[in-house]
C-alpha positions as CSV (number, residue, x, y, z in Angstrom):
1,M,90.1,112.4,18.0
2,F,93.3,110.6,20.2
3,V,93.3,106.9,21.4
4,V,95.1,106.7,25.1
5,V,97.0,103.2,26.0
6,L,95.7,102.5,29.2
7,S,95.7,99.6,31.8
8,V,93.2,97.0,31.8
9,P,90.9,96.9,35.0
10,V,91.5,93.6,36.8
11,C,88.3,91.6,36.3
12,Y,87.3,89.6,39.5
13,G,83.7,88.0,41.3
14,L,82.2,86.7,38.2
15,P,81.5,83.2,38.4
16,A,82.9,81.3,35.2
17,I,81.0,81.1,32.1
18,G,79.9,77.8,31.2
19,T,79.0,74.4,33.6
20,N,81.3,75.6,36.5
21,K,78.2,77.4,38.4
22,P,74.9,76.9,40.3
23,L,72.1,76.8,37.6
24,N,68.7,76.1,38.6
25,L,67.4,76.0,35.1
26,T,64.6,72.9,33.7
27,A,66.1,70.6,30.7
28,D,64.6,72.9,28.0
29,E,66.3,75.9,29.9
30,Q,69.6,74.4,30.1
31,A,69.5,72.8,26.8
32,I,69.3,76.5,25.0
33,M,71.7,78.0,27.2
34,E,74.6,75.3,25.4
35,L,73.7,76.9,22.4
36,L,75.2,80.1,23.1
37,D,78.2,80.6,21.0
38,Y,80.8,82.9,23.2
39,D,83.4,82.7,21.0
40,H,81.1,83.8,18.5
41,A,79.6,86.6,20.4
42,W,83.2,88.0,21.6
43,D,84.2,87.9,17.9
44,Q,80.9,90.2,16.9
45,L,82.0,92.5,19.6
46,V,85.9,93.4,18.6
47,Y,84.4,93.4,15.0
48,L,82.1,96.3,16.2
49,S,83.9,97.8,18.1
50,S,86.9,98.6,15.5
51,L,84.0,100.0,13.4
52,G,84.9,103.7,15.5
53,E,82.7,106.2,16.2
54,K,79.4,106.3,15.0
55,T,77.2,109.2,15.6
56,S,73.4,110.1,15.1
57,G,72.5,110.1,11.1
58,S,76.3,109.4,10.2
59,P,77.6,107.6,7.3
60,E,79.4,105.7,9.8
61,E,76.0,104.9,11.5
62,R,74.5,103.5,8.5
63,A,77.4,101.4,7.7
64,A,77.4,99.7,10.5
65,Q,73.5,99.2,10.3
66,Q,74.3,97.5,7.0
67,Y,76.3,95.1,8.8
68,V,73.6,94.2,11.5
69,F,71.3,93.9,8.2
70,D,73.7,91.7,6.5
71,E,74.0,89.3,9.9
72,L,70.6,89.4,10.0
73,T,69.7,88.7,6.6
74,A,71.8,85.7,6.7
75,M,70.2,83.9,9.4
76,P,66.8,81.9,9.2
77,L,64.3,84.5,10.2
78,D,61.4,84.8,8.6
79,Q,62.1,89.0,8.3
80,V,64.7,91.4,8.6
81,L,63.7,95.3,8.9
82,W,65.3,98.7,7.8
83,E,63.2,101.7,8.7
84,E,64.7,105.1,8.2
85,Y,63.6,108.1,10.4
86,R,64.8,112.1,9.9
87,V,67.4,113.1,12.8
88,A,69.9,115.8,13.4
89,N,73.5,114.9,12.8
90,W,76.8,116.6,13.7
91,D,79.5,115.5,11.9
92,H,83.0,116.3,12.9
93,F,86.2,116.7,10.4
94,G,88.8,116.7,13.6
95,T,90.0,118.9,16.3
96,T,93.2,120.4,16.9
97,V,94.6,122.2,20.0
98,E,97.7,123.2,20.6
99,I,99.9,125.1,23.0
100,V,101.3,128.2,21.2
101,S,102.6,130.5,24.0
102,S,105.4,128.1,24.8
103,G,106.9,126.3,22.2
104,Y,104.3,124.0,20.4
105,E,102.9,121.3,22.4
106,D,99.7,118.8,21.4
107,V,96.8,119.0,23.7
108,P,94.3,115.7,22.4
109,A,91.1,116.6,21.5
110,T,87.8,116.7,20.6
111,T,84.6,118.7,19.9
112,Y,81.8,117.8,22.2
113,G,78.8,115.8,20.2
114,D,76.5,118.3,18.7
115,A,78.0,121.8,19.7
116,Q,79.5,124.0,16.9
117,S,83.0,123.8,16.5
118,V,86.1,127.0,15.2
119,W,84.2,126.6,11.5
120,G,81.4,124.5,9.6
121,Y,77.8,125.0,7.4
122,D,74.9,124.6,9.9
123,D,71.9,123.7,7.8
124,G,74.0,125.0,4.8
125,V,74.9,127.9,6.2
126,R,78.7,129.0,7.0
127,Y,79.2,129.9,10.1
128,A,83.2,130.9,11.4
129,H,84.1,131.5,14.9
130,G,87.6,131.6,14.8
131,N,89.9,134.8,14.6
132,E,92.8,133.9,12.2
133,Q,92.6,132.0,8.3
134,D,89.3,132.9,7.4
135,G,87.9,132.2,10.9
136,T,88.8,129.0,10.6
137,V,91.6,129.1,13.0
138,L,91.1,130.7,16.9
139,V,93.7,131.4,19.0
140,A,93.7,133.4,22.1
141,N,94.8,132.8,25.6
142,V,92.4,130.2,28.0
143,V,91.6,131.2,31.3
144,D,90.6,128.7,34.0
145,V,87.1,129.8,35.8
146,G,86.6,126.7,37.6
147,Y,83.5,124.7,37.5
148,G,81.8,127.0,35.2
149,R,79.7,128.7,38.3
150,A,78.8,132.2,37.6
151,A,80.6,133.5,40.4
152,D,83.7,131.7,38.9
153,F,83.2,133.6,35.6
154,D,82.9,136.6,37.7
155,S,85.7,136.3,39.5
156,A,88.0,135.6,36.3
157,C,86.8,138.4,34.5
158,G,87.6,141.2,36.8
159,G,85.9,144.6,36.8
160,D,84.4,144.5,33.5
161,H,82.9,141.2,33.6
162,S,83.9,139.9,30.4
163,L,86.5,137.4,29.5
164,N,86.9,139.4,25.9
165,G,87.7,136.3,23.9
166,A,89.5,134.4,26.0
167,I,89.0,130.6,26.3
168,A,86.9,129.0,28.9
169,L,88.6,126.5,30.9
170,V,85.9,124.6,32.6
171,H,85.5,121.3,34.9
172,R,82.7,119.7,33.9
173,D,81.0,118.7,37.3
174,D,77.2,117.2,36.4
175,N,76.7,117.1,40.5
176,T,77.3,121.3,40.1
177,Q,76.3,122.2,36.7
178,G,73.4,119.9,36.0
179,W,74.8,119.6,32.3
180,P,77.6,121.5,30.5
181,N,75.3,123.7,28.4
182,T,75.0,125.9,31.6
183,P,79.0,126.9,31.8
184,A,78.6,127.0,27.6
185,E,76.0,129.7,28.0
186,E,78.1,131.7,30.8
187,A,80.8,131.5,28.8
188,A,79.2,132.9,26.0
189,L,77.7,135.4,27.7
190,H,81.0,136.3,29.8
191,G,82.7,136.9,26.3
192,A,84.2,133.3,25.9
193,S,85.4,132.9,22.6
194,A,85.3,129.2,22.9
195,V,84.6,126.8,25.9
196,M,86.9,123.9,26.5
197,F,85.7,121.2,29.2
198,Y,87.7,118.5,31.2
199,G,86.1,115.8,34.0
200,Y,83.2,114.5,34.3
201,F,81.9,114.8,38.1
202,E,83.8,114.0,41.7
203,G,84.7,110.2,41.3
204,A,84.8,109.9,37.8
205,D,87.2,112.0,36.2
206,H,89.5,109.9,34.5
207,P,92.7,111.6,34.0
208,E,93.4,110.7,30.0
209,G,89.4,110.4,29.3
210,I,88.1,112.9,26.6
211,K,84.5,113.2,27.1
212,Q,81.6,113.6,24.5
213,D,78.0,114.1,25.2
214,S,75.3,116.1,23.2
215,V,76.1,119.4,24.4
216,F,74.6,122.5,23.1
217,S,76.6,125.6,23.0
218,R,76.2,128.8,20.3
219,I,80.4,128.9,20.7
220,P,82.9,126.3,20.4
221,A,82.3,123.3,22.7
222,I,86.2,121.6,23.0
223,S,86.7,118.2,25.4
224,I,89.9,117.8,27.0
225,S,91.1,115.1,29.6
226,P,91.6,115.9,32.7
227,N,95.7,115.5,32.4
228,S,95.6,118.0,29.8
229,A,93.7,120.7,31.8
230,A,96.2,120.3,34.8
231,R,99.3,121.2,32.1
232,L,97.4,124.3,31.3
233,Q,96.5,125.2,34.9
234,E,100.5,124.6,35.8
235,L,101.6,126.7,32.6
236,I,99.2,129.0,33.4
237,L,100.5,129.9,37.0
238,G,103.8,131.3,35.0
239,G,101.8,133.7,32.4
240,P,99.4,133.8,30.0
241,V,99.1,130.7,27.7
242,T,97.6,130.7,24.3
243,L,96.2,128.2,22.6
244,E,95.3,127.4,18.8
245,I,92.1,125.7,17.8
246,S,91.0,124.4,14.5
247,G,88.3,122.3,13.9
248,R,85.4,121.8,11.7
249,T,81.6,121.0,12.7
250,D,78.6,120.7,10.1
251,F,75.5,120.6,11.2
252,D,72.8,118.5,9.3
253,P,68.7,118.9,10.9
254,D,67.9,116.9,8.0
255,A,69.8,113.5,8.1
256,R,68.9,110.0,8.1
257,S,68.7,107.1,11.0
258,V,67.9,104.0,10.4
259,N,66.5,101.1,12.9
260,V,67.5,97.3,11.8
261,A,65.2,94.4,13.2
262,G,64.6,90.8,12.9
263,V,61.4,88.6,13.1
264,L,60.9,85.3,14.7
265,E,57.4,85.0,14.2
266,G,55.5,83.0,16.6
267,T,53.7,80.2,16.1
268,T,50.7,79.8,18.0
269,R,50.9,83.7,19.9
270,A,52.2,85.2,17.1
271,D,50.6,88.7,18.0
272,E,52.7,88.5,21.4
273,Y,56.2,90.2,21.1
274,V,59.4,89.8,23.1
275,V,61.8,92.4,22.0
276,I,65.3,92.6,22.3
277,S,67.7,95.3,21.5
278,G,70.4,97.7,22.0
279,H,71.7,101.1,19.8
280,I,74.5,101.1,17.5
281,D,75.4,104.5,17.5
282,T,78.7,105.4,19.7
283,W,80.4,108.0,20.9
284,W,84.2,107.3,20.0
285,S,84.3,103.2,19.3
286,G,82.1,102.5,22.4
287,S,83.0,99.1,23.2
288,F,80.4,98.6,26.3
289,D,78.3,101.8,25.1
290,D,76.8,100.5,23.4
291,S,78.9,97.6,20.6
292,S,78.9,94.9,23.3
293,S,74.9,95.1,23.1
294,I,74.6,94.7,19.5
295,A,77.0,91.7,19.9
296,I,74.8,90.1,22.1
297,M,71.9,90.9,20.3
298,L,73.3,89.4,17.7
299,E,74.4,85.8,19.2
300,M,70.7,85.6,20.3
301,A,69.3,86.1,16.9
302,R,71.6,83.2,15.7
303,M,70.7,81.4,18.8
304,F,67.1,81.3,18.9
305,S,66.9,81.0,14.5
306,E,69.0,77.8,14.1
307,A,67.6,75.9,17.5
308,R,64.5,76.9,15.9
309,A,65.7,76.0,12.3
310,S,67.1,72.7,13.4
311,G,63.7,71.9,15.1
312,E,65.5,72.2,18.7
313,Y,63.3,74.9,19.8
314,V,59.9,76.4,19.1
315,N,59.1,80.1,20.1
316,E,55.1,80.3,20.7
317,R,55.7,84.0,20.9
318,T,57.2,86.6,18.2
319,L,61.0,87.3,19.0
320,V,62.2,90.6,17.6
321,F,65.8,91.2,17.4
322,C,66.3,95.4,17.4
323,S,69.1,97.4,16.7
324,M,68.4,100.8,17.4
325,G,70.0,103.8,15.6
326,S,70.3,107.6,17.7
327,E,70.0,106.5,20.6
328,E,72.6,109.2,22.3
329,S,71.5,112.1,20.4
330,G,69.6,113.1,17.1
331,G,66.7,115.0,17.8
332,P,65.3,118.3,16.4
333,D,68.0,121.5,17.1
334,G,66.6,122.8,19.9
335,T,64.7,119.8,21.8
336,W,65.9,118.8,25.3
337,F,65.5,116.2,25.5
338,N,67.3,114.8,22.4
339,W,68.3,111.5,22.7
340,L,66.6,107.9,22.9
341,V,65.6,108.6,18.8
342,G,66.0,105.4,17.1
343,S,63.8,103.5,19.7
344,Y,60.9,106.0,20.2
345,E,60.3,106.1,16.3
346,F,60.3,102.3,16.6
347,V,57.7,102.2,19.0
348,C,55.7,104.9,17.0
349,E,55.9,102.5,14.0
350,H,54.7,99.2,15.5
351,P,51.7,100.1,17.3
352,D,51.0,96.4,16.5
353,M,54.1,95.3,18.9
354,M,53.5,97.8,21.7
355,D,49.5,96.2,21.8
356,G,50.8,92.8,21.8
357,L,54.5,93.1,24.1
358,V,54.9,90.8,26.8
359,L,58.6,92.1,27.8
360,E,61.9,94.4,26.2
361,L,65.1,92.6,27.2
362,N,67.0,96.5,26.2
363,I,70.8,96.1,26.5
364,D,72.8,99.2,27.1
365,G,76.4,97.7,27.9
366,G,77.1,94.1,28.4
367,S,80.8,93.6,28.2
368,F,82.8,95.9,31.2
369,P,83.9,94.0,34.3
370,K,82.7,94.0,37.7
371,V,85.2,96.5,39.7
372,D,83.7,97.1,43.0
373,G,80.4,96.2,44.5
374,K,77.9,94.5,42.0
375,V,76.4,95.3,38.1
376,W,72.8,96.9,37.5
377,L,69.8,96.3,36.1
378,E,67.4,98.6,35.9
379,I,63.7,97.0,35.6
380,S,60.2,98.2,35.6
381,L,58.4,97.4,38.3
382,E,55.7,94.8,37.6
383,L,58.9,92.6,36.3
384,D,60.5,92.8,40.1
385,A,59.8,88.8,40.7
386,F,60.5,87.9,37.1
387,V,63.8,89.1,36.7
388,W,64.9,88.1,40.6
389,S,63.8,84.7,39.8
390,A,66.0,84.6,36.3
391,I,69.0,86.5,38.5
392,T,68.8,83.4,41.4
393,D,68.1,80.4,39.2
394,L,71.5,81.5,36.6
395,G,73.5,81.8,40.4
396,Y,74.5,85.3,39.8
397,L,73.0,86.5,43.6
398,N,76.3,87.8,44.0
399,V,76.8,89.7,41.4
400,L,73.7,91.5,40.0
401,N,71.7,93.8,41.7
402,C,68.6,96.3,40.2
403,Y,66.5,99.0,41.0
404,T,63.3,100.6,39.8
405,P,61.4,102.2,37.6
406,V,63.3,102.3,34.2
407,W,65.1,105.4,33.5
408,T,65.0,107.8,31.3
409,W,68.2,107.5,29.6
410,T,68.1,104.1,27.7
411,D,66.0,103.0,24.9
412,A,64.2,100.7,27.5
413,W,62.3,104.0,28.5
414,S,60.7,104.4,24.7
415,F,59.0,100.8,25.2
416,A,58.1,101.0,28.9
417,G,57.5,104.8,29.7
418,K,56.1,105.6,26.0
419,G,55.2,102.4,24.5
420,G,53.5,101.1,27.9
421,G,55.2,97.8,28.2
422,S,57.2,96.0,30.5
423,A,61.6,96.7,30.2
424,V,64.7,95.1,31.6
425,E,68.0,97.0,31.1
426,M,71.6,95.4,31.7
427,V,73.8,96.3,32.6
428,W,75.8,99.0,34.6
429,G,78.5,98.8,37.0
430,T,79.6,102.2,38.9
431,G,83.5,101.3,37.6
432,F,82.7,101.7,34.3
433,D,81.6,105.9,35.4
434,P,85.4,106.9,34.7
435,Y,85.7,106.1,31.0
436,Y,81.9,106.1,30.0
437,H,81.2,108.3,26.8
438,T,85.5,108.3,26.4
439,Q,87.8,107.2,24.1
440,L,88.9,104.9,27.2
441,D,86.1,102.5,26.3
442,A,87.9,100.5,23.9
443,I,87.8,96.5,23.2
444,E,90.9,96.2,25.7
445,L,88.7,97.2,28.9
446,Q,86.0,94.3,28.1
447,S,85.6,91.3,29.5
448,E,84.6,88.0,28.5
449,D,83.0,86.8,31.6
450,M,80.6,90.0,31.8
451,T,79.4,89.3,27.9
452,G,78.6,85.5,28.8
453,M,76.6,86.7,31.9
454,V,74.8,88.8,30.0
455,M,73.9,87.0,27.2
456,E,72.9,84.0,29.6
457,L,70.4,86.4,31.4
458,T,69.4,87.9,28.1
459,A,68.7,84.1,26.6
460,L,66.9,83.0,29.8
461,M,64.6,85.6,30.4
462,A,63.8,85.9,26.5
463,F,63.1,81.8,26.7
464,R,61.1,82.0,30.1
465,S,59.0,85.1,28.2
466,V,58.5,83.5,25.3
467,G,57.1,80.1,26.7
468,A,55.2,81.8,30.0
469,L,51.6,80.5,29.5
470,V,50.9,83.9,31.7
471,V,52.9,86.4,31.0
472,P,55.2,87.3,33.9
473,I,53.7,90.6,34.9
474,D,53.0,91.0,38.9
475,F,51.3,95.1,39.2
476,V,51.1,94.6,43.2
477,P,54.6,96.3,43.3
478,A,53.8,98.8,41.0
479,C,50.6,99.8,43.1
480,D,52.8,100.0,46.6
481,W,55.4,102.4,45.0
482,A,52.6,104.4,43.4
483,Q,50.8,104.4,46.7
484,Q,53.6,105.7,49.1
485,N,54.6,108.3,46.6
486,L,51.3,109.6,46.7
487,C,50.8,109.6,50.2
488,A,53.9,111.1,50.4
489,D,52.8,113.7,47.9
490,R,49.6,114.3,49.9
491,A,51.5,115.0,53.3
492,M,53.1,117.9,51.2
493,V,49.8,119.4,49.0
494,P,47.4,119.1,52.2
495,S,45.1,121.4,50.2
496,Q,44.6,118.1,47.7
497,R,44.1,115.5,50.6
498,G,40.5,114.9,49.2
499,N,41.9,114.6,45.7
500,V,44.6,112.4,46.8
501,D,42.4,110.1,48.6
502,K,39.8,109.6,45.3
503,A,43.3,109.0,43.4
504,L,44.5,106.4,46.1
505,L,40.9,104.7,46.2
506,A,41.0,103.9,42.2
507,L,44.6,102.3,43.0
508,D,43.2,100.6,45.6
509,G,40.7,99.3,43.3
510,F,43.5,98.9,40.5
511,E,46.2,96.4,43.5
512,A,42.8,94.5,44.3
513,L,42.1,93.3,41.0
514,A,45.5,93.2,40.4
515,S,45.7,90.6,43.3
516,D,42.7,88.9,41.9
517,I,44.8,88.5,38.3
518,N,47.3,86.8,40.2
519,A,45.7,84.1,41.9
520,R,43.5,83.7,38.5
521,A,47.3,83.1,36.9
522,D,48.3,80.6,39.5
523,E,45.0,79.0,39.1
524,I,45.5,78.6,35.3
525,E,49.2,77.6,36.0
526,A,47.8,74.9,37.7
527,A,45.0,73.7,35.6
528,Y,47.4,73.3,33.0
529,A,50.0,71.5,35.0
530,A,47.1,69.3,35.8
531,A,45.8,68.5,32.4
532,K,45.3,65.2,31.4
533,S,44.2,65.3,28.1
534,P,44.9,67.6,24.9
535,T,41.6,69.7,25.0
536,Q,41.9,70.3,28.9
537,K,45.8,72.0,28.0
538,A,43.2,74.0,25.4
539,A,41.3,75.2,27.4
540,A,43.6,76.0,30.3
541,V,45.9,77.9,27.4
542,E,42.5,79.7,25.9
543,M,41.9,81.2,29.7
544,A,45.4,82.0,29.5
545,D,45.3,84.1,26.6
546,E,42.2,86.4,28.1
547,L,44.2,86.5,30.7
548,N,47.6,87.9,29.2
549,R,45.5,90.3,27.1
550,A,43.5,91.9,30.1
551,I,46.9,92.4,31.3
552,I,48.8,94.2,28.6
553,D,45.4,96.1,28.0
554,A,45.9,97.0,31.6
555,R,49.5,97.9,31.8
556,R,49.2,99.7,28.3
557,I,47.2,102.4,30.5
558,F,48.9,101.9,34.1
559,I,52.5,102.3,33.3
560,P,52.6,105.6,31.2
561,W,49.8,107.4,33.2
562,T,51.2,106.8,35.9
563,M,54.8,107.7,35.1
564,G,55.9,111.7,34.9
565,E,59.6,112.4,33.7
566,G,61.1,115.6,34.8
567,G,63.7,116.6,37.6
568,M,67.3,116.4,36.5
569,M,68.4,118.5,33.6
570,A,71.1,115.7,32.8
571,S,68.8,113.1,32.2
572,W,65.3,113.4,33.6
573,E,64.0,111.4,35.9
574,P,60.9,108.7,35.9
575,M,58.5,109.6,38.6
576,L,55.3,109.7,40.0
577,R,53.3,111.7,38.0
578,P,53.1,114.6,40.9
579,D,56.2,114.1,42.7
580,Q,57.7,117.0,40.8
581,H,55.0,119.4,41.6
582,A,54.8,118.1,45.1
583,T,58.0,118.4,46.3
584,D,58.5,122.3,44.5
585,Y,55.0,123.0,45.9
586,S,56.7,121.9,49.5
587,A,59.9,123.9,48.9
588,V,58.0,126.9,48.0
589,S,55.4,126.5,51.1
590,A,58.7,126.4,53.3
591,A,59.9,129.6,51.4
592,I,56.7,131.6,51.6
593,S,56.7,130.6,55.8
594,A,60.0,131.7,56.6
595,L,59.2,134.8,54.2
596,E,56.1,135.3,56.7
597,S,58.4,135.1,59.5
598,G,60.5,138.0,58.4
599,N,64.0,135.5,58.2
600,P,64.6,135.9,54.1
601,A,67.8,134.2,54.2
602,L,66.2,131.2,55.3
603,A,63.5,131.6,52.6
604,A,66.0,131.6,50.1
605,D,67.4,128.3,51.7
606,A,64.3,126.9,51.1
607,L,64.0,127.8,47.4
608,E,67.4,125.5,46.9
609,A,64.9,122.7,46.9
610,V,62.5,123.3,43.4
611,R,63.9,121.2,41.3
612,S,65.3,123.5,38.6
613,M,67.6,124.9,41.4
614,E,69.7,122.4,41.9
615,W,71.8,123.7,39.0
616,G,70.0,127.2,39.1
617,V,71.7,128.4,42.2
618,Y,75.0,128.3,40.6
619,C,74.2,130.2,37.8
620,S,73.8,133.7,36.6
621,R,70.0,134.8,35.8
622,E,70.6,135.2,32.1
623,A,71.9,131.6,32.0
624,Y,69.7,130.0,33.9
625,V,66.7,131.9,31.7
626,L,68.3,130.5,28.4
627,V,68.8,126.7,29.7
628,L,64.9,126.7,31.7
629,G,63.6,127.6,28.1
630,Q,65.5,124.8,26.6
631,M,64.5,122.5,29.1
632,M,60.7,123.0,29.1
633,D,60.3,123.3,25.0
634,C,60.5,119.8,24.8
635,F,57.9,119.7,21.6
636,M,57.9,116.4,19.2
637,Y,59.6,113.3,20.4
638,W,59.0,113.0,23.9
639,G,57.0,116.0,25.9
640,D,53.5,115.6,24.3
641,D,52.8,111.7,24.6
642,F,50.9,111.3,27.6
643,D,51.6,114.9,29.3
644,Q,54.5,113.3,31.1
645,A,56.9,116.1,31.1
646,Q,56.1,118.0,34.4
647,D,56.5,122.2,34.2
648,Y,59.1,123.5,36.1
649,V,58.6,126.9,38.0
650,D,61.1,129.9,38.1
651,I,61.9,130.8,40.7
652,Q,65.4,131.7,40.5
653,G,64.8,135.8,40.3
654,V,63.2,135.5,44.0
655,Y,66.5,133.5,45.0
656,L,68.8,136.1,44.2
657,G,67.2,138.8,44.9
658,L,66.7,137.5,48.8
659,R,70.2,136.7,48.8
660,D,71.5,139.8,47.7
661,G,68.7,142.1,49.0
662,S,67.8,143.6,46.1
663,M,63.9,141.8,46.5
664,S,61.5,143.2,49.1
665,V,60.1,140.2,51.6
666,E,56.6,141.9,50.0
667,D,57.8,141.4,46.7
668,A,58.9,137.9,47.3
669,L,55.5,136.6,48.5
670,A,53.6,138.1,46.3
671,Y,55.6,136.0,43.6
672,L,56.2,132.9,45.5
673,E,51.7,132.8,46.3
674,E,51.3,133.4,42.8
675,V,53.5,130.7,42.0
676,R,52.3,128.2,44.7
677,G,48.7,128.7,44.2
678,G,48.1,130.7,41.1
679,P,45.8,129.9,38.1
680,D,48.7,128.3,36.5
681,G,50.9,127.3,39.7
682,L,51.8,124.3,41.3
683,E,48.5,123.3,43.1
684,A,46.7,123.6,39.6
685,W,49.4,121.5,38.2
686,F,49.2,119.4,41.1
687,M,45.7,119.1,41.1
688,E,45.7,118.2,37.2
689,D,48.6,115.6,37.8
690,V,46.3,113.8,40.8
691,L,43.2,113.8,38.5
692,T,44.7,112.5,36.0
693,L,45.9,109.1,37.9
694,E,42.0,108.9,39.7
695,R,41.0,108.8,35.8
696,E,43.7,106.7,34.4
697,W,44.2,103.9,37.6
698,T,40.0,103.8,36.9
699,N,40.4,103.3,33.9
700,A,43.1,100.9,33.7
701,C,40.8,98.3,36.3
702,V,38.6,97.8,33.0
703,P,40.5,95.3,31.2
704,L,40.7,93.5,34.3
705,Y,37.3,94.1,35.9
706,D,35.9,93.0,32.5
707,L,37.8,89.3,32.6
708,I,37.3,88.7,36.6
709,G,34.0,90.8,37.2
């Protein structure tokens, strides 16, 4: 791997950390903020960045976790946990690329995350893709195949439809391909000996960035920078360009990763939890993603534990400080959704924590400077008022913005979508995209001001949630979001209006109870504030505890059963459970109407709106079937929980047949009508989802109704 020296983005627009920005904090909040040690957190970030790449299940990841364990052990915490679990590990031994057709010229490169290299061992069995030196070296010409679409490969191959062992040079563009797996499959199907990627997507192609990610490929998948690709393309104009590639990658399906957690037990509400987490594993050195988060988490653990030890702070609820392993990758070979492994294991390992989870503060990047516009937090819908209050009171309205719900690309999803909790994920700025998962995410890019801001926001939300009389959860925004989405779905699947209306009635009942709960919370807060004696205060606390238990119990039903995941192959989207089936139903219905009107071209256009076709329009039938099979085989970690993973329909064959005229209108109609209305079709899936919503929204009412009647 190669490090490239680059200029540092200018940091501007942040209020100065410390005392020079507007604050609207209580005296106790101000006191806890003054205990933050910004310099110490920055020193931690510098050190963690110096450890280099730490991939899932690697010795480097374990060594970094040992450092975190030792740091936590040295603090006045009540308990420090070291928890191991099985992961898949891809161990890289270096990749070299040389241009050998016109002298010798090095091309900085790496092998993509969990793809095979030129040779190595796969679960102890040797593989070799090279054509020289006993298969350890690959020498071949490179052919530019544009964005790696089927048409690009066909054009590059010529009449025999094969690259005949050439290396396919592909401009990665997730907006076109979905994920590099698809052009990697196209390359293998078109006879390439290897596939070489550069770039990310339009607007995020840093000229020197060498990308890393979890990319499945059955032939070597190499990553180079756009500048290196431009050099190859320049040389190709003058004639054939020959590359020599060497590199080894070993695959171990039984590696071990580690989660580390420090526990600061609560005094009066020890069975309720506030969790602060980041992930230790990185592509390259990963200063922003995610060494910064571990540095901030360690500072939170130091500050809160030392404040308690000195008598300056009492935590009623239990605080947990987590360093998660295997966020970037590590799922079993063949699992599409193979990230968030460590946090998912943690959620499964600690059902007691999930049963009493008040809030999870997940930091996934906390140090990259604000370059343009605002930086973003992802928040659970029910935390909207709580988070905005913290942002406002710290004076960061001109810096921060939020969007909902929590997505499936950070550990926050494990706690929210799978654990049924409430989560905040911090922070992301659009200016970071060109550096994301590249060797350029280094300490030189990071901002002390941004690190300070994330520390302050984390500390304040942790302080407030640990000491809150009533948990800061308001279901009304979540209900409104669900209602808007389900009403839109009802319009797309009119045959299911009756079932949708029943689900909406159940949702209305839950929202009415949620409004009553909010009013009860206000009454309890007022009673506590007006209490004149310890007995009166204790009575208010007892009422609050009963209310909190009901809210958490309802949330553990409402959140995971409301959410679905699907859509984009690159990172499955969170959505209302029936949304994908509704939008696919609508697209297929439009195609059927067009066919009934005798317009196959319009029908094909309509099918492009089916979710698997956002990438399926660009690839061959063979590649599509292989990749769709991988996406639908979502076993083990994620697919089975709450049945959230939404099924995909395969209409690509019809689409291609209508485009090239090889399928008749009659055959296309018969196929699409079965997809839409068959016993294992979209309407049946949609109906099952809606009935699930009705059932679980009714169930979520029970804890609230039992409390307030």
